C-alpha positions as CSV (number, residue, x, y, z in Angstrom):
1,Q,68.8,40.2,44.6
2,L,66.9,36.8,46.0
3,Q,62.7,37.5,46.4
4,A,61.2,35.2,49.0
5,S,57.6,34.6,48.7
6,G,54.5,32.9,49.9
7,G,54.2,33.5,53.3
8,G,50.1,33.1,55.0
9,L,47.7,32.2,57.5
10,V,47.3,29.0,58.1
11,Q,45.4,26.7,60.8
12,T,47.1,23.6,62.4
13,G,47.9,20.3,59.8
14,G,47.8,23.5,56.9
15,S,50.4,23.5,54.2
16,L,52.4,26.5,52.9
17,R,54.5,26.7,49.8
18,L,57.5,29.4,49.5
19,S,59.2,30.6,46.7
20,C,63.0,31.9,46.8
21,T,63.6,33.2,43.2
22,A,66.9,34.8,42.4
23,S,67.6,38.2,39.9
24,G,71.7,38.5,39.0
25,F,72.9,35.3,39.2
26,T,72.2,31.6,38.8
27,F,71.5,28.4,41.3
28,D,74.1,26.3,39.6
29,D,76.8,26.6,41.8
30,Y,75.3,27.8,45.0
31,D,73.9,26.9,47.6
32,I,70.4,28.2,48.9
33,G,69.2,28.1,52.1
34,W,65.8,28.4,54.3
35,F,66.0,29.9,57.4
36,R,63.3,31.6,60.4
37,Q,64.0,33.2,62.9
38,A,60.5,33.5,65.6
39,P,60.2,35.7,68.1
40,G,62.4,35.8,70.9
41,K,64.1,33.2,68.7
42,E,67.4,32.8,67.1
43,R,67.6,32.8,64.1
44,E,67.6,28.7,62.7
45,G,68.4,27.0,59.4
46,V,65.8,25.1,57.8
47,S,66.4,23.3,54.9
48,C,69.7,24.1,52.5
49,I,70.6,22.3,49.6
50,R,74.0,22.4,47.7
51,V,71.9,22.9,44.1
52,S,74.9,21.2,41.9
53,E,74.6,17.8,44.0
54,G,71.3,17.3,44.9
55,S,72.6,17.0,48.1
56,T,69.9,18.5,51.6
57,Y,69.8,19.0,55.0
58,Y,66.3,19.2,56.5
59,A,66.3,19.9,60.5
60,G,64.8,17.7,62.4
61,S,62.0,19.7,63.5
62,V,61.3,19.7,59.9
63,K,61.9,16.7,58.4
64,G,59.1,14.0,56.4
65,R,57.0,17.9,56.1
66,F,58.9,20.0,54.1
67,T,60.4,19.4,51.1
68,S,62.7,21.5,49.2
69,S,62.9,21.1,45.5
70,S,64.8,23.9,42.8
71,H,64.3,24.6,39.3
72,N,66.9,25.9,38.0
73,A,65.1,26.8,34.9
74,E,63.2,29.4,37.1
75,N,65.9,30.4,39.4
76,T,63.1,29.7,41.7
77,L,64.2,27.2,45.3
78,Y,61.3,26.3,46.4
79,L,59.2,25.1,50.3
80,Q,56.8,22.7,50.2
81,M,55.4,23.4,54.1
82,N,52.9,20.7,55.1
83,S,51.8,19.4,58.3
84,L,52.4,22.7,59.9
85,K,52.3,23.2,63.2
86,P,52.1,25.9,65.5
87,E,56.1,26.3,66.0
88,D,56.3,26.9,62.3
89,T,55.3,30.3,62.7
90,A,58.6,32.5,62.1
91,V,59.8,35.0,59.3
92,Y,61.4,32.6,57.0
93,Y,64.1,33.9,55.0
94,C,66.1,32.1,52.4
95,A,69.8,32.9,51.8
96,A,72.3,31.9,48.6
97,D,76.2,31.9,48.5
98,W,78.7,30.8,45.5
99,V,79.9,27.6,46.5
100,G,83.8,28.4,46.0
101,T,83.4,31.4,49.0
102,R,81.8,28.2,51.8
103,R,85.4,27.4,53.1
104,D,83.9,27.2,56.6
105,V,81.1,23.7,54.5
106,A,84.4,23.3,52.4
107,A,86.0,21.1,55.4
108,D,83.2,18.9,56.2
109,W,82.5,17.6,51.8
110,V,85.9,16.5,51.1
111,G,85.9,13.6,48.4
112,T,83.3,11.8,49.4
113,R,82.3,12.5,53.0
114,R,79.3,14.5,52.8
115,D,78.3,16.9,56.1
116,V,75.2,17.9,54.7
117,S,74.3,19.9,58.2
118,A,77.3,21.9,57.1
119,L,75.5,23.0,54.4
120,C,72.7,25.3,56.7
121,R,76.0,27.1,58.7
122,D,74.4,30.3,59.0
123,T,77.1,31.9,57.0
124,Y,75.6,32.8,54.1
125,A,76.2,36.0,52.4
126,Y,73.4,36.6,50.5
127,W,70.4,37.6,52.1
128,G,66.4,38.1,50.8
129,Q,64.0,39.9,53.0
130,G,62.1,37.7,54.7
131,T,58.2,36.2,54.4
132,Q,55.9,35.9,57.2
133,V,54.3,32.1,57.9
134,T,51.6,32.3,61.0
135,V,50.4,29.0,61.9
136,S,47.6,29.0,64.4
137,S,46.1,26.7,66.3
């Protein structure tokens, strides 16, 4: 089970920290992702991490503003969001999947070749409930 929290209402330029806590499994051998969906738009991957390697992907729209960090002892993934913009307004979801079952990612994760963007393919098996982030202008 995944529990996402930390959303809220902030002004442009503000910050929020989202948390995703897992119960029933440990993060060590999982990919964990943050996705968001704004009204009328498709769900998009924001930041995804392969916890065992620390390899992390950030969408271009958030790179330099958002930082994902995994705290394995707490079984929690954080998403620190700074310099928030109105276009960041969305419901944010966390998702998880065991590395061993992500065959769609495996093809782009061979030897020393790593396509980190593959981590954010929308094929995760487990999803938490969303948390609303609203950025006012």
